[in-house]
C-alpha positions in Angstrom: -19.3 -44.0 -0.2 -21.9 -46.6 0.9 -24.6 -44.5 -0.9 -23.6 -41.3 0.8 -22.2 -38.4 -1.3 -19.1 -36.7 0.2 -18.4 -33.2 -1.1 -15.6 -30.7 -0.3 -16.0 -27.1 -1.5 -14.0 -25.2 1.1 -11.5 -25.9 3.9 -13.8 -24.9 6.8 -15.7 -28.1 7.3 -12.7 -30.5 7.4 -10.9 -27.9 9.5 -13.8 -27.9 12.1 -13.8 -31.7 12.0 -10.0 -31.7 12.7 -10.4 -29.3 15.6 -13.2 -31.4 17.1 -10.9 -34.4 16.9 -8.1 -32.4 18.6 -10.5 -31.5 21.4 -11.5 -35.2 21.8 -7.9 -36.2 21.9 -7.3 -33.6 24.7 -10.2 -34.9 26.7 -9.4 -38.6 26.3 -5.6 -38.5 26.2 -4.9 -35.5 28.3 -1.3 -36.2 29.3 -0.3 -37.3 25.8 -2.0 -34.3 24.3 -0.1 -32.0 26.6 3.2 -33.7 25.7 2.4 -33.2 22.1 1.7 -29.5 22.5 4.9 -29.1 24.6 6.9 -30.8 21.8 5.5 -28.4 19.2 6.2 -25.5 21.5 9.8 -26.6 22.0 10.2 -26.9 18.2 8.8 -23.4 17.6 11.0 -21.8 20.3 14.1 -23.6 19.0 13.5 -22.6 15.4 11.7 -19.3 15.7 14.3 -17.4 13.7 14.2 -19.8 10.8 10.4 -19.8 10.9 10.1 -16.0 10.9 12.8 -15.8 8.2 10.8 -18.2 6.0 7.6 -16.0 6.6 9.5 -12.8 5.7 11.0 -14.4 2.6 7.6 -15.9 1.6 5.9 -12.4 1.8 8.7 -10.8 -0.2 8.6 -13.6 -2.8 4.8 -13.2 -3.0 5.1 -9.5 -3.8 7.8 -10.2 -6.4 6.1 -13.1 -8.1 2.6 -11.7 -8.2 3.2 -8.0 -8.0 2.3 -5.6 -10.8 5.8 -4.3 -11.3 4.4 -1.5 -13.4 4.1 2.3 -13.1 0.4 2.3 -13.8 -2.5 4.3 -12.4 -2.0 7.3 -10.1 -0.1 5.9 -7.1 2.3 3.6 -8.8 3.2 6.0 -11.5 3.4 8.9 -9.1 5.9 7.1 -6.7 8.1 5.5 -9.4 8.3 8.6 -11.6 9.2 10.7 -8.6 12.0 8.3 -7.8 13.5 9.0 -11.2 13.1 12.7 -10.8 14.8 12.7 -7.4 17.6 10.6 -8.7 18.1 13.0 -11.6 18.1 16.0 -9.4 14.9 17.4 -11.0 13.0 17.5 -7.7 12.4 19.3 -5.4 12.1 22.1 -8.0 8.7 22.6 -9.7 8.7 21.3 -13.3 7.7 23.6 -16.2 4.8 22.6 -18.4 5.6 21.4 -21.9 3.3 23.5 -24.1 1.1 26.6 -23.8 -2.5 26.2 -25.1 -5.1 29.0 -25.3 -7.4 27.6 -22.7 -7.8 28.4 -19.0 -7.3 24.8 -18.1 -4.1 24.3 -20.2 -1.9 23.6 -17.2 -4.4 21.3 -15.5 -4.5 19.2 -18.7 -0.7 18.7 -18.7 -0.4 17.4 -15.1 -0.8 13.6 -15.3 -2.2 11.4 -12.5 0.2 11.7 -9.5 1.0 15.3 -10.2 -0.8 18.6 -9.9 -0.4 22.3 -10.9 2.2 24.1 -8.8 2.1 27.5 -7.1 4.3 29.0 -9.7 2.7 29.8 -13.0 2.9 27.1 -15.7 4.5 24.4 -13.5 3.5 21.1 -12.0 4.6 19.4 -8.7 4.3 15.8 -7.4 1.2 14.9 -5.4 2.9 12.3 -3.1 5.2 12.8 -0.2 8.9 12.1 -0.9 9.6 9.3 1.5 8.9 6.3 -0.7 10.2 7.9 -3.9 13.5 8.6 -2.1 13.8 5.0 -1.1 13.0 4.0 -4.7 15.6 6.5 -6.0 18.2 4.8 -3.8 17.1 1.4 -5.2 17.8 2.7 -8.7 21.4 1.9 -8.0 20.4 -1.8 -8.5 19.0 -1.0 -12.0 15.5 0.0 -13.4 13.9 -2.9 -11.5 15.2 -1.5 -8.2 12.2 0.7 -7.3 9.8 -2.2 -7.6 11.7 -4.3 -5.1 11.4 -1.7 -2.3 7.9 -2.8 -1.3 8.6 -6.6 -1.2 11.7 -6.0 0.8 9.8 -3.7 3.2 7.2 -6.5 3.5 10.0 -8.8 4.8 11.1 -6.0 7.2 7.5 -5.6 8.4 7.3 -9.3 9.3 10.7 -9.3 11.0 10.1 -6.4 13.3 6.6 -7.5 14.1 8.2 -10.8 15.3 10.6 -8.9 17.5 7.8 -6.7 18.9 5.6 -9.8 19.6 8.5 -11.6 21.2 9.0 -8.7 23.5 5.3 -8.7 24.4 4.8 -12.3 25.4 7.7 -14.6 24.5 9.0 -16.5 21.5 5.9 -18.3 20.4 3.9 -15.0 20.6 6.5 -13.4 18.3 6.1 -16.1 15.7 2.3 -15.8 16.0 2.5 -12.0 15.4 4.7 -12.5 12.4 2.3 -15.1 11.0 -0.6 -12.7 11.5 1.1 -9.9 9.6 2.3 -12.2 6.8 -1.3 -13.5 6.2 -3.2 -10.2 6.6 -5.3 -9.6 3.5 -4.5 -5.9 3.4 -0.8 -6.5 3.7 -0.9 -9.1 1.0 -2.9 -6.8 -1.3 -0.6 -3.8 -0.7 2.5 -6.0 -1.3 1.5 -6.2 -4.9 1.8 -2.5 -5.7 4.6 0.0 -5.5 2.8 2.1 -2.9 3.7 3.5 0.5 1.5 1.5 2.8 3.7 -1.6 3.5 6.9 0.6 3.8 5.0 2.8 6.3 4.0 -0.3 8.3 7.6 -1.6 8.3 9.3 1.6 9.4 6.8 2.6 12.1 6.8 -1.0 13.5 10.6 -0.9 13.6 10.6 2.5 15.3 8.3 1.2 18.0 10.4 -1.9 18.6 13.7 0.1 18.9 11.9 2.5 21.2 11.6 -0.3 23.7 15.4 -0.7 23.9 17.4 0.8 26.8 20.6 1.5 24.9 21.5 4.8 23.2 21.8 3.1 19.9 18.3 1.8 20.3 17.1 5.4 20.7 19.0 6.5 17.6 17.6 3.6 15.6 14.1 4.4 16.8 14.5 8.0 15.8 15.8 7.2 12.3 13.0 4.6 11.6 10.4 7.0 12.9 11.8 9.8 10.7 11.6 7.6 7.6 8.1 6.6 8.6 7.2 10.3 8.9 8.8 11.1 5.6 6.6 8.4 4.0 3.4 9.5 5.8 3.8 13.2 6.8 0.2 13.4 8.1 1.2 11.1 11.0 3.3 13.8 12.8 1.3 13.2 16.0 2.1 9.5 15.9 5.8 10.3 16.6 4.7 11.0 20.2 4.1 7.2 20.7 7.7 6.0 20.2 8.9 9.2 21.9 6.9 8.4 24.9 8.3 4.9 25.0 11.8 6.2 24.7 11.2 8.4 27.7 9.6 5.6 29.8 12.2 3.0 29.1 15.3 5.1 30.0 17.1 3.7 33.0 19.9 6.3 33.4 17.6 9.2 34.4 18.5 11.2 31.3 15.1 11.1 29.8 15.5 14.7 28.6 18.6 13.9 26.7 16.9 10.7 25.3 14.0 12.7 24.1 16.3 15.3 22.5 18.3 12.7 20.8 15.1 11.1 19.5 13.9 14.4 18.1 17.1 15.3 16.3 16.3 13.3 13.1 12.6 14.2 13.3 13.1 18.0 13.3 14.7 18.4 9.9 12.1 15.9 8.4 9.2 17.8 9.8 10.6 21.2 8.8 11.6 20.0 5.4 8.1 18.6 4.7 6.5 21.9 6.0 8.8 23.9 3.6 8.1 21.5 0.7 4.3 21.7 1.3 4.5 25.5 1.4 6.5 25.6 -1.8 4.3 23.1 -3.6 0.9 23.7 -2.2 0.9 27.1 -0.5 0.9 26.2 3.2 2.7 23.8 5.6 -0.6 21.9 6.4 -1.5 21.5 2.8 -0.6 18.4 0.8 -0.9 17.0 -2.7 -4.3 15.7 -1.7 -5.6 19.2 -0.7 -5.9 21.5 2.3 -6.2 19.9 5.7 -9.6 21.6 6.1 -10.8 19.8 2.9 -9.5 16.4 3.9 -10.5 16.3 7.6 -14.1 16.8 8.8 -15.9 15.8 12.0 -18.8 14.6 9.8 -16.5 11.8 8.6 -15.9 10.3 12.1 -19.0 8.1 12.6 -19.1 6.9 8.9 -15.4 6.0 9.1 -15.9 4.1 12.4 -18.5 2.0 10.7 -16.5 1.6 7.5 -13.2 0.6 9.1 -15.0 -1.6 11.6 -16.9 -3.5 8.8 -13.7 -3.8 6.7 -11.8 -5.2 9.7 -14.5 -7.6 10.6 -14.8 -8.9 7.0 -11.1 -9.2 6.1 -9.7 -10.2 9.4 -12.7 -12.3 10.6 -14.6 -11.8 13.9 -11.5 -13.2 15.5 -10.2 -9.7 15.7 -12.0 -9.4 19.0 -9.3 -11.7 20.5 -7.0 -8.7 20.3 -9.0 -7.3 23.3 -8.1 -10.2 25.6 -4.7 -8.8 26.6 -6.5 -5.8 28.1 -8.6 -8.0 30.4 -7.2 -8.9 33.9 -7.4 -12.8 33.5 -5.2 -12.6 30.4 -2.8 -9.9 31.4 -0.6 -12.1 33.6 1.2 -13.7 30.7 2.2 -10.5 28.8 4.5 -7.6 29.2 2.0 -4.9 30.1 4.2 -2.0 29.0 4.5 -3.4 25.5 0.8 -4.1 25.3 0.0 -0.5 26.5 2.3 1.0 23.8 0.8 -1.2 21.1 -2.7 -0.1 22.1 -1.6 3.5 22.1 -0.1 3.0 18.6 -3.3 1.6 17.3 -5.5 4.3 18.9 -3.4 7.2 17.7 -3.1 5.8 14.1 -6.9 5.4 13.9 -7.4 8.9 15.4 -5.2 10.3 12.5 -7.7 8.8 10.0 -11.1 8.7 11.7 -12.0 12.2 10.4 -10.3 11.7 7.1 -12.1 11.6 3.7 -14.4 8.6 3.3 -13.7 5.7 0.9 -15.7 2.7 -0.1 -13.3 -0.2 -0.7 -12.0 -2.6 2.0 -8.3 -2.2 1.1 -8.4 1.4 2.4 -7.5 -0.4 5.7 -4.1 0.3 4.3 -4.2 3.7 5.9 -3.9 1.9 9.3 -0.9 -0.2 8.4 1.5 2.0 10.4 -0.1 0.3 13.4 -0.4 -3.1 11.6 2.5 -4.6 13.6 1.2 -3.3 16.9 -2.3 -4.8 16.1 -0.7 -8.1 15.1 1.1 -8.2 18.5 -2.2 -7.5 20.4 -4.0 -10.3 18.4 -1.1 -12.7 19.0 -1.0 -11.8 22.7 -4.8 -12.6 22.8 -4.1 -16.2 21.5 -1.2 -16.5 23.9 -3.2 -15.3 26.9 -6.1 -17.7 25.9 -3.6 -20.6 25.9 -2.1 -19.7 29.3 -5.3 -18.7 31.1 -6.8 -22.2 31.3 -5.5 -25.5 32.5 -3.4 -27.4 30.0 -4.0 -28.7 27.4 -7.5 -27.2 27.2 -6.3 -23.6 26.9 -3.8 -24.7 24.2 -6.6 -26.5 22.3 -8.8 -23.4 22.5 -6.0 -21.1 21.3 -5.1 -23.5 18.5 -8.7 -23.7 17.3 -9.2 -20.0 17.4 -5.9 -19.3 15.6 -6.7 -21.9 12.9 -10.1 -20.5 12.2 -8.9 -16.9 12.1 -6.0 -17.7 9.7 -8.3 -19.8 7.5 -10.9 -17.0 7.3 -8.2 -14.5 6.4 -6.7 -16.6 3.7 -10.1 -17.5 2.4 -11.0 -13.8 2.2 -7.7 -13.1 0.4 -8.4 -15.9 -2.1 -11.9 -14.6 -2.8 -10.4 -11.2 -3.6 -8.1 -12.8 -6.1 -4.9 -12.0 -4.2 -3.3 -15.3 -5.1 -4.0 -14.9 -8.8 -2.2 -12.9 -11.5 -3.0 -9.4 -10.2 -0.1 -7.9 -12.2 -1.4 -9.1 -15.6 -4.1 -6.5 -15.8 -1.7 -3.7 -14.9 0.9 -4.8 -17.5 -1.4 -3.9 -20.3 -0.1 -0.4 -19.6 3.3 -1.6 -20.7 1.9 -3.0 -24.0 0.1 0.3 -24.7 3.1 2.4 -23.9 5.4 0.2 -26.1 2.9 0.5 -29.0 2.9 4.3 -28.7 6.7 4.4 -28.5 7.1 2.2 -31.6 4.3 3.2 -33.9 3.2 6.7 -33.1 5.2 9.8 -34.1 7.6 11.6 -31.7 5.3 14.6 -31.6 2.3 12.5 -30.4 0.2 14.2 -27.7 -2.0 11.6 -26.0 -5.3 12.6 -24.4 -5.9 10.2 -21.6 -6.8 10.0 -17.9 -6.2 6.5 -16.4 -3.1 6.1 -18.7 -1.9 9.7 -18.4 1.1 8.7 -16.2 2.0 5.3 -17.6 2.0 6.5 -21.2 4.6 9.1 -20.2 6.6 6.5 -18.4 6.7 3.9 -21.1 6.6 6.0 -24.3 8.1 9.3 -23.3 5.3 11.1 -25.1 3.4 14.1 -23.9 0.0 13.3 -22.3 -3.0 15.6 -21.7 -5.9 14.9 -19.4 -9.1 14.7 -21.3 -11.2 15.1 -18.1 -10.1 18.7 -17.8 -11.4 19.6 -21.3 -14.6 21.7 -21.1 -17.6 21.1 -23.4 -17.7 24.5 -25.0 -14.1 24.3 -26.3 -13.8 20.5 -26.7 -13.9 20.6 -30.5 -11.1 23.3 -30.6 -8.6 21.6 -28.3 -7.2 18.9 -30.7 -6.8 21.6 -33.4 -4.9 23.9 -30.9 -2.7 20.9 -30.0 -1.9 20.5 -33.7 -1.1 24.2 -34.1 1.4 23.7 -31.2 3.2 21.2 -33.4 1.7 17.9 -32.0 -0.3 15.1 -33.4 -3.3 14.5 -31.0 -4.4 11.0 -30.1 -6.9 9.6 -27.5 -6.0 6.6 -25.3 -8.8 5.3 -23.1 -10.2 2.2 -21.4 -13.6 1.0 -22.6 -15.1 2.1 -19.3 -13.8 5.7 -19.9 -15.8 6.1 -23.2 -18.9 7.4 -21.5 -16.7 9.9 -19.5 -15.2 11.2 -22.8 -18.7 11.6 -24.3 -19.9 13.5 -21.2 -16.8 15.7 -20.8 -16.6 16.5 -24.6 -20.4 16.9 -25.1 -20.7 13.9 -27.5 -23.9 11.9 -28.0 -24.3 9.1 -25.5 -25.9 6.7 -28.0 -23.3 6.9 -30.7 -19.7 5.6 -31.1 -16.8 8.0 -30.6 -16.3 9.9 -33.9 -12.6 9.3 -34.5 -10.8 6.6 -36.4 -9.3 3.8 -34.4 -5.5 3.4 -34.6 -5.1 0.4 -32.2 -7.3 -1.8 -30.1 -6.8 -4.2 -27.2 -9.8 -6.3 -26.5 -8.5 -8.1 -23.4 -8.5 -6.9 -19.8 -11.4 -4.5 -20.1 -10.4 -3.1 -23.5 -8.1 -0.2 -24.5 -8.5 1.9 -27.7 -6.2 4.4 -29.4 -8.0 7.0 -31.4 -6.5 9.5 -33.9 -7.8 13.0 -33.2 -5.9 14.8 -36.0 -7.8 17.0 -38.5 -6.4 14.8 -41.3 -5.8 11.4 -39.7 -3.6 8.7 -41.3 -5.6 6.1 -43.3 -4.1 2.9 -41.8 -5.7 -0.3 -40.6 -6.1 -0.6 -36.8 -3.5 -2.7 -35.0 -4.7 -5.4 -32.7 -2.8 -5.3 -29.5 -2.2 -8.0 -26.9 -1.4 -7.5 -23.3 2.1 -8.5 -22.2 2.4 -11.7 -20.2 6.1 -11.6 -19.3 7.2 -10.1 -15.9 7.8 -6.4 -16.3 11.5 -6.8 -15.3 12.2 -9.5 -17.8 12.2 -7.1 -20.7 12.7 -3.8 -18.9 14.4 -0.9 -20.7 15.0 2.6 -19.3 11.9 4.0 -21.0 11.1 6.8 -18.6 11.9 10.1 -20.3 9.5 12.8 -19.0 
């Protein structure tokens, strides 16, 4: 325009220009600007319930539309398959292994991802705690798609109770801000796409905290039930139960704090004892879990690395604006908030982080999901920071500052989520597991035994065939294992992603510079590539089948395929 090139590559520059114009408007037309802000505030307060309902529905719709809706990998398969086993009454008993092979690692081979060898000989048990699988088992009443709707619905619940908690902390607008912060959190968006426990944990722990602020006996009962479900989902957070319990004691107004505390503990006691008994039966001790012994998972040497990791992930995904969450703790900004609510939110965040600061180290940003039980409390602190900023300075300048900070933080978070592909077709890559499972069910024999690792759970779910973990096979006996499987009456196959080929060569002692020595039965080139090899002594001489990943939503063609 007039010889000047105008380019737009991201929203930040026009956003900054718009905020500068907003500041100029406030400086030049102060009274009009203040009336504009007041009009917006009246609208938000009048329609807060509709706005929050829209946010909750939007997050649930996001999880349904873009979610994987597949029992793939370790976590998703583990939770969904456990739901079927609980619904059938198979669990909590340990499950017997299918075959007996003459190798010391025979049992380990037969436990797919999401399961591990049990204490009793020749059995396997689930890795994951029963909280989410039991919710999914109840959802099976709505059909085979039911378990996959649990996380999206819990996302809506997460937004709703964060709003109620934020409203209690600093008013209606603060509640809407808190709900908006949760609904746009990158880690919440990411975990809403997978049938995993993180969003449900955040929903129930936030609900428990909000009910704990109530003064009625039914509030105490609701807080206890929500906390008990949260504990059943995340049993390692037993100490976190002290936070809503403390709030229940502090908010009692009838002097019966002992009875209130006892009533709160009534649902928690059987959950804690049941988890301890289940851990002892499955893993050998109350403090053990499917992930290992507590002494293996927690170590003081992890503390400082985890402080740096979680700090860097929070800074990157939530933007430097996370520091605004500290404002409600400072005297100039404390006048506009309920200090009791702010204190309990701070305690919730601190205790949750303390539960994981010495936990095993991970190297991906979305392990912030561990901290989602305090996600609602953190959103309230951040919203209260914006609210305190707006109220601490003369109008409309405080409002302008808070609006500018909020806009920049939300834009940075959404931009981070977009860069990580959270608004794309995340489920497409996972649905290849359905295509592979359907191929196995339709084209491979009933006695097929599938060596795999990444697909060891999903192949069982979608084909009903036996799977064996190739990563447990030892080099010295690798050549004998397929033959032993044949002698047991099974036809051995190998199903791997392209990235797993080097692992197979390493585990089975095969040359690194040569192709895998077995004939190809089927091949999918897309989405990283998946290959089905025939390991039989006398494989069938058939042309390889070219597979294509499914594009339809998982539920659009769902059949009750889960058999094992």
